[in-house]
N, CA, C and O atoms as a GROMACS GRO file, in nm:
protein
  476
    1MET      N    1  10.666   8.972   9.780
    1MET     CA    2  10.633   9.114   9.768
    1MET      C    3  10.498   9.125   9.699
    1MET      O    4  10.476   9.065   9.594
    2ASN      N    5  10.409   9.202   9.759
    2ASN     CA    6  10.276   9.209   9.700
    2ASN      C    7  10.270   9.308   9.584
    2ASN      O    8  10.356   9.395   9.567
    3LYS      N    9  10.164   9.292   9.505
    3LYS     CA   10  10.148   9.373   9.384
    3LYS      C   11  10.135   9.521   9.416
    3LYS      O   12  10.188   9.605   9.343
    4GLU      N   13  10.064   9.553   9.523
    4GLU     CA   14  10.046   9.694   9.561
    4GLU      C   15  10.180   9.760   9.591
    4GLU      O   16  10.205   9.874   9.551
    5HIS      N   17  10.265   9.688   9.662
    5HIS     CA   18  10.399   9.740   9.694
    5HIS      C   19  10.479   9.762   9.566
    5HIS      O   20  10.546   9.864   9.550
    6SER      N   21  10.470   9.667   9.474
    6SER     CA   22  10.541   9.679   9.347
    6SER      C   23  10.494   9.800   9.268
    6SER      O   24  10.575   9.873   9.211
    7LEU      N   25  10.363   9.822   9.265
    7LEU     CA   26  10.308   9.937   9.192
    7LEU      C   27  10.354  10.068   9.252
    7LEU      O   28  10.379  10.165   9.179
    8ARG      N   29  10.366  10.073   9.384
    8ARG     CA   30  10.416  10.195   9.449
    8ARG      C   31  10.558  10.227   9.404
    8ARG      O   32  10.591  10.342   9.378
    9ILE      N   33  10.641  10.124   9.393
    9ILE     CA   34  10.779  10.144   9.349
    9ILE      C   35  10.781  10.194   9.204
    9ILE      O   36  10.857  10.284   9.171
   10TYR      N   37  10.698  10.136   9.119
   10TYR     CA   38  10.691  10.179   8.978
   10TYR      C   39  10.661  10.328   8.967
   10TYR      O   40  10.721  10.397   8.885
   11LYS      N   41  10.568  10.375   9.050
   11LYS     CA   42  10.520  10.514   9.039
   11LYS      C   43  10.606  10.614   9.117
   11LYS      O   44  10.601  10.734   9.090
   12MET      N   45  10.684  10.567   9.212
   12MET     CA   46  10.766  10.655   9.296
   12MET      C   47  10.872  10.724   9.209
   12MET      O   48  10.935  10.660   9.125
   13SER      N   49  10.890  10.853   9.231
   13SER     CA   50  10.990  10.922   9.150
   13SER      C   51  11.130  10.900   9.208
   13SER      O   52  11.150  10.897   9.329
   14PHE      N   53  11.224  10.884   9.118
   14PHE     CA   54  11.364  10.873   9.159
   14PHE      C   55  11.404  10.997   9.238
   14PHE      O   56  11.476  10.988   9.337
   15ALA      N   57  11.357  11.114   9.193
   15ALA     CA   58  11.390  11.242   9.259
   15ALA      C   59  11.344  11.245   9.405
   15ALA      O   60  11.407  11.312   9.487
   16SER      N   61  11.237  11.175   9.438
   16SER     CA   62  11.188  11.176   9.576
   16SER      C   63  11.275  11.090   9.667
   16SER      O   64  11.280  11.112   9.788
   17VAL      N   65  11.344  10.992   9.611
   17VAL     CA   66  11.428  10.902   9.690
   17VAL      C   67  11.574  10.948   9.691
   17VAL      O   68  11.646  10.924   9.788
   18TYR      N   69  11.616  11.013   9.585
   18TYR     CA   70  11.756  11.056   9.570
   18TYR      C   71  11.809  11.132   9.693
   18TYR      O   72  11.919  11.101   9.738
   19PRO      N   73  11.736  11.231   9.749
   19PRO     CA   74  11.790  11.301   9.867
   19PRO      C   75  11.815  11.208   9.986
   19PRO      O   76  11.904  11.232  10.067
   20HIS      N   77  11.736  11.102   9.996
   20HIS     CA   78  11.757  11.005  10.104
   20HIS      C   79  11.886  10.925  10.080
   20HIS      O   80  11.959  10.895  10.174
   21TYR      N   81  11.913  10.893   9.954
   21TYR     CA   82  12.040  10.827   9.922
   21TYR      C   83  12.157  10.918   9.960
   21TYR      O   84  12.253  10.873  10.023
   22VAL      N   85  12.148  11.046   9.922
   22VAL     CA   86  12.254  11.142   9.952
   22VAL      C   87  12.275  11.151  10.103
   22VAL      O   88  12.388  11.142  10.151
   23SER      N   89  12.167  11.170  10.176
   23SER     CA   90  12.175  11.182  10.321
   23SER      C   91  12.237  11.058  10.384
   23SER      O   92  12.323  11.068  10.472
   24LYS      N   93  12.194  10.942  10.339
   24LYS     CA   94  12.243  10.816  10.395
   24LYS      C   95  12.394  10.801  10.378
   24LYS      O   96  12.464  10.764  10.472
   25VAL      N   97  12.443  10.829  10.257
   25VAL     CA   98  12.587  10.810  10.234
   25VAL      C   99  12.670  10.920  10.299
   25VAL      O  100  12.779  10.894  10.350
   26GLU      N  101  12.619  11.044  10.298
   26GLU     CA  102  12.696  11.153  10.359
   26GLU      C  103  12.706  11.138  10.510
   26GLU      O  104  12.809  11.172  10.569
   27LYS      N  105  12.600  11.086  10.574
   27LYS     CA  106  12.604  11.063  10.719
   27LYS      C  107  12.714  10.964  10.756
   27LYS      O  108  12.766  10.967  10.868
   28LYS      N  109  12.747  10.879  10.663
   28LYS     CA  110  12.848  10.776  10.689
   28LYS      C  111  12.985  10.813  10.630
   28LYS      O  112  13.074  10.729  10.621
   29GLY      N  113  13.001  10.940  10.591
   29GLY     CA  114  13.131  10.987  10.545
   29GLY      C  115  13.162  10.960  10.399
   29GLY      O  116  13.276  10.978  10.356
   30ARG      N  117  13.065  10.918  10.322
   30ARG     CA  118  13.086  10.898  10.178
   30ARG      C  119  13.038  11.023  10.105
   30ARG      O  120  12.974  11.110  10.164
   31THR      N  121  13.070  11.032   9.976
   31THR     CA  122  13.041  11.155   9.901
   31THR      C  123  12.932  11.135   9.796
   31THR      O  124  12.900  11.022   9.758
   32VAL      N  125  12.877  11.247   9.751
   32VAL     CA  126  12.780  11.244   9.642
   32VAL      C  127  12.847  11.191   9.516
   32VAL      O  128  12.785  11.119   9.438
   33ALA      N  129  12.974  11.225   9.496
   33ALA     CA  130  13.047  11.174   9.379
   33ALA      C  131  13.053  11.022   9.381
   33ALA      O  132  13.039  10.958   9.277
   34GLU      N  133  13.073  10.964   9.498
   34GLU     CA  134  13.075  10.817   9.509
   34GLU      C  135  12.936  10.760   9.483
   34GLU      O  136  12.922  10.657   9.417
   35LEU      N  137  12.834  10.826   9.535
   35LEU     CA  138  12.696  10.783   9.509
   35LEU      C  139  12.670  10.785   9.359
   35LEU      O  140  12.615  10.689   9.304
   36HIS      N  141  12.709  10.893   9.294
   36HIS     CA  142  12.688  10.903   9.148
   36HIS      C  143  12.766  10.795   9.074
   36HIS      O  144  12.717  10.741   8.975
   37GLN      N  145  12.885  10.762   9.121
   37GLN     CA  146  12.963  10.655   9.058
   37GLN      C  147  12.886  10.522   9.063
   37GLN      O  148  12.884  10.447   8.966
   38VAL      N  149  12.824  10.496   9.176
   38VAL     CA  150  12.746  10.372   9.193
   38VAL      C  151  12.623  10.374   9.101
   38VAL      O  152  12.594  10.275   9.034
   39ILE      N  153  12.552  10.486   9.098
   39ILE     CA  154  12.433  10.498   9.014
   39ILE      C  155  12.471  10.485   8.867
   39ILE      O  156  12.403  10.416   8.790
   40LYS      N  157  12.579  10.550   8.828
   40LYS     CA  158  12.626  10.543   8.688
   40LYS      C  159  12.666  10.401   8.651
   40LYS      O  160  12.637  10.355   8.541
   41TRP      N  161  12.731  10.332   8.744
   41TRP     CA  162  12.773  10.194   8.716
   41TRP      C  163  12.651  10.106   8.689
   41TRP      O  164  12.652  10.025   8.596
   42LEU      N  165  12.547  10.123   8.770
   42LEU     CA  166  12.428  10.038   8.756
   42LEU      C  167  12.346  10.074   8.632
   42LEU      O  168  12.292   9.985   8.567
   43THR      N  169  12.337  10.201   8.599
   43THR     CA  170  12.241  10.246   8.498
   43THR      C  171  12.301  10.298   8.368
   43THR      O  172  12.235  10.296   8.264
   44GLY      N  173  12.426  10.345   8.373
   44GLY     CA  174  12.486  10.406   8.255
   44GLY      C  175  12.455  10.554   8.238
   44GLY      O  176  12.503  10.616   8.143
   45TYR      N  177  12.376  10.612   8.330
   45TYR     CA  178  12.350  10.756   8.322
   45TYR      C  179  12.479  10.833   8.345
   45TYR      O  180  12.560  10.794   8.430
   46ASP      N  181  12.500  10.941   8.271
   46ASP     CA  182  12.609  11.033   8.301
   46ASP      C  183  12.554  11.144   8.391
   46ASP      O  184  12.436  11.142   8.428
   47GLU      N  185  12.638  11.240   8.427
   47GLU     CA  186  12.594  11.347   8.518
   47GLU      C  187  12.474  11.422   8.461
   47GLU      O  188  12.378  11.451   8.533
   48LYS      N  189  12.478  11.454   8.332
   48LYS     CA  190  12.368  11.528   8.268
   48LYS      C  191  12.240  11.445   8.272
   48LYS      O  192  12.133  11.497   8.307
   49GLY      N  193  12.249  11.319   8.236
   49GLY     CA  194  12.132  11.232   8.236
   49GLY      C  195  12.074  11.212   8.376
   49GLY      O  196  11.953  11.208   8.394
   50LEU      N  197  12.163  11.200   8.472
   50LEU     CA  198  12.118  11.184   8.610
   50LEU      C  199  12.046  11.311   8.657
   50LEU      O  200  11.941  11.304   8.720
   51ALA      N  201  12.102  11.427   8.626
   51ALA     CA  202  12.039  11.555   8.662
   51ALA      C  203  11.902  11.568   8.595
   51ALA      O  204  11.807  11.619   8.656
   52GLU      N  205  11.891  11.522   8.471
   52GLU     CA  206  11.763  11.530   8.399
   52GLU      C  207  11.658  11.439   8.464
   52GLU      O  208  11.541  11.477   8.474
   53THR      N  209  11.698  11.320   8.506
   53THR     CA  210  11.602  11.229   8.570
   53THR      C  211  11.549  11.287   8.700
   53THR      O  212  11.433  11.266   8.736
   54ILE      N  213  11.635  11.359   8.770
   54ILE     CA  214  11.594  11.422   8.895
   54ILE      C  215  11.502  11.541   8.865
   54ILE      O  216  11.398  11.557   8.928
   55ALA      N  217  11.543  11.624   8.768
   55ALA     CA  218  11.466  11.744   8.735
   55ALA      C  219  11.326  11.712   8.681
   55ALA      O  220  11.230  11.780   8.714
   56ASP      N  221  11.316  11.606   8.599
   56ASP     CA  222  11.184  11.576   8.543
   56ASP      C  223  11.103  11.478   8.629
   56ASP      O  224  10.995  11.433   8.590
   57LYS      N  225  11.157  11.448   8.748
   57LYS     CA  226  11.087  11.363   8.846
   57LYS      C  227  11.043  11.229   8.786
   57LYS      O  228  10.933  11.181   8.809
   58ARG      N  229  11.133  11.171   8.708
   58ARG     CA  230  11.108  11.043   8.643
   58ARG      C  231  11.081  10.935   8.747
   58ARG      O  232  11.153  10.925   8.847
   59ASN      N  233  10.979  10.853   8.724
   59ASN     CA  234  10.951  10.744   8.818
   59ASN      C  235  11.052  10.631   8.798
   59ASN      O  236  11.125  10.628   8.698
   60PHE      N  237  11.055  10.538   8.893
   60PHE     CA  238  11.155  10.431   8.886
   60PHE      C  239  11.138  10.344   8.762
   60PHE      O  240  11.237  10.296   8.706
   61GLU      N  241  11.016  10.323   8.720
   61GLU     CA  242  10.994  10.244   8.599
   61GLU      C  243  11.064  10.309   8.480
   61GLU      O  244  11.139  10.243   8.408
   62ASP      N  245  11.041  10.438   8.459
   62ASP     CA  246  11.105  10.509   8.348
   62ASP      C  247  11.255  10.525   8.371
   62ASP      O  248  11.335  10.516   8.277
   63PHE      N  249  11.293  10.549   8.496
   63PHE     CA  250  11.435  10.563   8.529
   63PHE      C  251  11.514  10.442   8.481
   63PHE      O  252  11.619  10.457   8.418
   64PHE      N  253  11.464  10.322   8.511
   64PHE     CA  254  11.536  10.202   8.470
   64PHE      C  255  11.512  10.166   8.323
   64PHE      O  256  11.604  10.122   8.254
   65ASN      N  257  11.390  10.185   8.275
   65ASN     CA  258  11.363  10.152   8.134
   65ASN      C  259  11.437  10.243   8.037
   65ASN      O  260  11.467  10.203   7.925
   66GLN      N  261  11.467  10.365   8.079
   66GLN     CA  262  11.538  10.460   7.994
   66GLN      C  263  11.688  10.466   8.024
   66GLN      O  264  11.760  10.548   7.968
   67ALA      N  265  11.734  10.380   8.113
   67ALA     CA  266  11.877  10.380   8.148
   67ALA      C  267  11.961  10.353   8.024
   67ALA      O  268  11.933  10.259   7.949
   68PRO      N  269  12.062  10.436   8.002
   68PRO     CA  270  12.143  10.423   7.880
   68PRO      C  271  12.217  10.290   7.865
   68PRO      O  272  12.232  10.239   7.754
   69ALA      N  273  12.264  10.236   7.977
   69ALA     CA  274  12.343  10.112   7.969
   69ALA      C  275  12.332  10.037   8.101
   69ALA      O  276  12.421  10.045   8.185
   70TYR      N  277  12.221   9.965   8.119
   70TYR     CA  278  12.202   9.892   8.244
   70TYR      C  279  12.314   9.789   8.260
   70TYR      O  280  12.350   9.720   8.165
   71GLN      N  281  12.366   9.781   8.379
   71GLN     CA  282  12.483   9.699   8.411
   71GLN      C  283  12.456   9.549   8.395
   71GLN      O  284  12.370   9.494   8.464
   72PRO      N  285  12.531   9.483   8.303
   72PRO     CA  286  12.511   9.339   8.285
   72PRO      C  287  12.555   9.255   8.406
   72PRO      O  288  12.515   9.139   8.419
   73LEU      N  289  12.637   9.312   8.494
   73LEU     CA  290  12.682   9.238   8.612
   73LEU      C  291  12.590   9.258   8.733
   73LEU      O  292  12.620   9.212   8.843
   74ALA      N  293  12.478   9.326   8.713
   74ALA     CA  294  12.386   9.353   8.825
   74ALA      C  295  12.340   9.225   8.893
   74ALA      O  296  12.312   9.226   9.013
   75HIS      N  297  12.333   9.116   8.819
   75HIS     CA  298  12.289   8.989   8.880
   75HIS      C  299  12.383   8.942   8.990
   75HIS      O  300  12.348   8.854   9.069
   76LYS      N  301  12.503   9.000   8.996
   76LYS     CA  302  12.599   8.964   9.101
   76LYS      C  303  12.570   9.034   9.234
   76LYS      O  304  12.633   9.005   9.335
   77ILE      N  305  12.474   9.126   9.232
   77ILE     CA  306  12.433   9.194   9.355
   77ILE      C  307  12.341   9.099   9.430
   77ILE      O  308  12.236   9.059   9.380
   78THR      N  309  12.381   9.064   9.550
   78THR     CA  310  12.302   8.970   9.630
   78THR      C  311  12.287   9.023   9.771
   78THR      O  312  12.358   9.114   9.813
   79GLY      N  313  12.195   8.964   9.843
   79GLY     CA  314  12.177   9.002   9.982
   79GLY      C  315  12.034   9.044  10.010
   79GLY      O  316  11.947   9.036   9.923
   80VAL      N  317  12.012   9.088  10.133
   80VAL     CA  318  11.878   9.123  10.179
   80VAL      C  319  11.864   9.274  10.188
   80VAL      O  320  11.952   9.342  10.241
   81ILE      N  321  11.754   9.324  10.137
   81ILE     CA  322  11.720   9.465  10.150
   81ILE      C  323  11.569   9.471  10.175
   81ILE      O  324  11.492   9.408  10.104
   82CYS      N  325  11.529   9.545  10.274
   82CYS     CA  326  11.387   9.558  10.310
   82CYS      C  327  11.321   9.422  10.332
   82CYS      O  328  11.203   9.404  10.302
   83GLY      N  329  11.397   9.327  10.383
   83GLY     CA  330  11.342   9.196  10.415
   83GLY      C  331  11.334   9.098  10.298
   83GLY      O  332  11.283   8.987  10.314
   84TYR      N  333  11.382   9.138  10.182
   84TYR     CA  334  11.377   9.052  10.062
   84TYR      C  335  11.517   9.026  10.010
   84TYR      O  336  11.602   9.115  10.008
   85ARG      N  337  11.541   8.903   9.966
   85ARG     CA  338  11.667   8.871   9.898
   85ARG      C  339  11.657   8.931   9.758
   85ARG      O  340  11.567   8.895   9.682
   86VAL      N  341  11.746   9.021   9.725
   86VAL     CA  342  11.736   9.093   9.597
   86VAL      C  343  11.744   8.999   9.477
   86VAL      O  344  11.681   9.023   9.374
   87GLU      N  345  11.820   8.894   9.491
   87GLU     CA  346  11.837   8.801   9.378
   87GLU      C  347  11.712   8.715   9.354
   87GLU      O  348  11.703   8.647   9.251
   88GLU      N  349  11.617   8.717   9.447
   88GLU     CA  350  11.496   8.636   9.433
   88GLU      C  351  11.372   8.717   9.396
   88GLU      O  352  11.263   8.661   9.383
   89ILE      N  353  11.386   8.846   9.378
   89ILE     CA  354  11.272   8.931   9.342
   89ILE      C  355  11.238   8.908   9.195
   89ILE      O  356  11.324   8.920   9.108
   90ASP      N  357  11.111   8.875   9.169
   90ASP     CA  358  11.068   8.841   9.033
   90ASP      C  359  11.043   8.962   8.945
   90ASP      O  360  11.074   8.959   8.826
   91ASP      N  361  10.989   9.067   9.000
   91ASP     CA  362  10.954   9.184   8.921
   91ASP      C  363  11.082   9.260   8.882
   91ASP      O  364  11.157   9.302   8.970
   92PRO      N  365  11.108   9.279   8.752
   92PRO     CA  366  11.234   9.340   8.710
   92PRO      C  367  11.257   9.483   8.758
   92PRO      O  368  11.370   9.518   8.792
   93ILE      N  369  11.155   9.567   8.762
   93ILE     CA  370  11.174   9.705   8.806
   93ILE      C  371  11.196   9.709   8.957
   93ILE      O  372  11.282   9.783   9.006
   94VAL      N  373  11.120   9.630   9.030
   94VAL     CA  374  11.138   9.624   9.176
   94VAL      C  375  11.277   9.569   9.206
   94VAL      O  376  11.345   9.620   9.296
   95GLN      N  377  11.320   9.468   9.134
   95GLN     CA  378  11.452   9.411   9.157
   95GLN      C  379  11.561   9.515   9.129
   95GLN      O  380  11.655   9.528   9.208
   96LYS      N  381  11.550   9.589   9.020
   96LYS     CA  382  11.651   9.690   8.988
   96LYS      C  383  11.653   9.800   9.094
   96LYS      O  384  11.759   9.849   9.131
   97THR      N  385  11.535   9.837   9.143
   97THR     CA  386  11.527   9.938   9.249
   97THR      C  387  11.595   9.887   9.375
   97THR      O  388  11.669   9.960   9.440
   98ARG      N  389  11.570   9.764   9.408
   98ARG     CA  390  11.632   9.705   9.528
   98ARG      C  391  11.782   9.682   9.509
   98ARG      O  392  11.859   9.692   9.605
   99TYR      N  393  11.825   9.653   9.386
   99TYR     CA  394  11.968   9.647   9.359
   99TYR      C  395  12.032   9.782   9.392
   99TYR      O  396  12.136   9.788   9.457
  100LEU      N  397  11.969   9.890   9.346
  100LEU     CA  398  12.022  10.023   9.374
  100LEU      C  399  12.023  10.049   9.525
  100LEU      O  400  12.122  10.101   9.578
  101ASP      N  401  11.916  10.014   9.593
  101ASP     CA  402  11.912  10.030   9.738
  101ASP      C  403  12.026   9.954   9.804
  101ASP      O  404  12.090  10.004   9.896
  102LYS      N  405  12.052   9.834   9.758
  102LYS     CA  406  12.158   9.750   9.815
  102LYS      C  407  12.294   9.815   9.793
  102LYS      O  408  12.378   9.816   9.883
  103LEU      N  409  12.317   9.868   9.672
  103LEU     CA  410  12.445   9.934   9.644
  103LEU      C  411  12.465  10.057   9.733
  103LEU      O  412  12.574  10.081   9.783
  104VAL      N  413  12.359  10.134   9.752
  104VAL     CA  414  12.366  10.252   9.839
  104VAL      C  415  12.395  10.208   9.982
  104VAL      O  416  12.475  10.273  10.051
  105ASP      N  417  12.333  10.102  10.029
  105ASP     CA  418  12.362  10.048  10.162
  105ASP      C  419  12.509  10.009  10.175
  105ASP      O  420  12.574  10.041  10.275
  106GLU      N  421  12.559   9.939  10.074
  106GLU     CA  422  12.699   9.897  10.079
  106GLU      C  423  12.793  10.017  10.083
  106GLU      O  424  12.892  10.015  10.156
  107LEU      N  425  12.762  10.120  10.007
  107LEU     CA  426  12.842  10.242  10.008
  107LEU      C  427  12.838  10.305  10.146
  107LEU      O  428  12.942  10.343  10.200
  108ALA      N  429  12.720  10.317  10.204
  108ALA     CA  430  12.705  10.378  10.335
  108ALA      C  431  12.774  10.297  10.445
  108ALA      O  432  12.819  10.353  10.545
  109LYS      N  433  12.783  10.167  10.425
  109LYS     CA  434  12.847  10.082  10.526
  109LYS      C  435  12.999  10.080  10.512
  109LYS      O  436  13.067  10.011  10.588
  110GLY      N  437  13.051  10.156  10.415
  110GLY     CA  438  13.196  10.167  10.403
  110GLY      C  439  13.263  10.062  10.318
  110GLY      O  440  13.386  10.051  10.319
  111LYS      N  441  13.186   9.985  10.246
  111LYS     CA  442  13.244   9.883  10.160
  111LYS      C  443  13.331   9.948  10.053
  111LYS      O  444  13.300  10.057  10.004
  112ALA      N  445  13.438   9.883  10.016
  112ALA     CA  446  13.529   9.936   9.913
  112ALA      C  447  13.459   9.945   9.779
  112ALA      O  448  13.381   9.856   9.742
  113MET      N  449  13.486  10.052   9.705
  113MET     CA  450  13.419  10.078   9.579
  113MET      C  451  13.436   9.961   9.481
  113MET      O  452  13.342   9.925   9.411
  114GLU      N  453  13.554   9.902   9.475
  114GLU     CA  454  13.574   9.792   9.380
  114GLU      C  455  13.486   9.671   9.413
  114GLU      O  456  13.447   9.596   9.323
  115LYS      N  457  13.455   9.652   9.539
  115LYS     CA  458  13.362   9.543   9.577
  115LYS      C  459  13.218   9.581   9.543
  115LYS      O  460  13.141   9.498   9.494
  116ILE      N  461  13.181   9.708   9.569
  116ILE     CA  462  13.046   9.754   9.537
  116ILE      C  463  13.019   9.739   9.388
  116ILE      O  464  12.911   9.697   9.347
  117LEU      N  465  13.120   9.774   9.308
  117LEU     CA  466  13.106   9.768   9.162
  117LEU      C  467  13.135   9.630   9.105
  117LEU      O  468  13.152   9.613   8.984
  118ARG      N  469  13.142   9.531   9.192
  118ARG     CA  470  13.156   9.391   9.155
  118ARG      C  471  13.274   9.367   9.060
  118ARG      O  472  13.262   9.299   8.959
  119LYS      N  473  13.390   9.427   9.096
  119LYS     CA  474  13.511   9.408   9.014
  119LYS      C  475  13.592   9.292   9.064
  119LYS      O  476  13.696   9.261   9.007
   0.00000   0.00000   0.00000
């Protein structure tokens, strides 16, 4: 992954991507509540904190750096997203962003919540 691509992810606002996550999961019959469960599991944000990150258009760098309780089991998220193996991405913010993308993909593909949450 090149540096320019990484910088774009750092600066991209979570709020700009969030509607795409919602659309993706709803098209596949999943709910916003399930999406929020996945986001909360990864980041520790509660509903209020999640709403604040969207309202203040926090970028992905701040979104992850300010996460109340980043998931210690995130390293168990594996697989390919956007052509990259998530477990091999060196940049921590890009990796966390791709972890979230991977979880949203798994939710949209109908995977059971306990598997998505690595239980």
